[in-house]
C-alpha positions, 0 to 999 in steps of 0.5 A: 780211358787208355789205349795201347799204341803200336804201329799197325801192319795194315797201314804205313807207319807215321813218321815220328811226330807228325800226324797222318796229314803231315802236320808237326805233332809232338807224339812220341815214337815207340809203344806207349799208353795214350790216355784220352778223354778224362772228364768228370761230370760237373756234379761230381767235380772237386771230389778226387774221382778223376784223379783217382781214376788216373791213379788206377790207370797209371798203376796198371800201366806201371805194372806193365812197365809202360810209358804214358802220353796224354794231351791236356786241353785244360791248363788248370789240370796241368799241375795235377798231371805233373803231380802224377809224374808227367812232364810237358813236352810241347804246346799246340795251338789250335786254329781256335786259339785253345792251347794243348799242352802234350805231356809224357810220363816215362815207364816205371 
């Protein structure tokens, strides 16, 4: 669910806030955990399993004194992420019209 982001010696570093293609991306500079692909099977939704997984992940990240970043593709979840300590940074409108909210949780 998460990956540690650190500049790689094998490829040129990104300019802060830019993707490799040069488009504007509000990805923070520095080291942080990038939380990706958190989903719950339809038959198990509403039981708190996704939030329990997120809470456990954030406990481990906090123990390391690290920050966390995520991109929310479902506006319904944004309030849940706020309750977990994330703050919205920016909104990206995809070519399809879907809005992605980038969210940041500082190190604790």
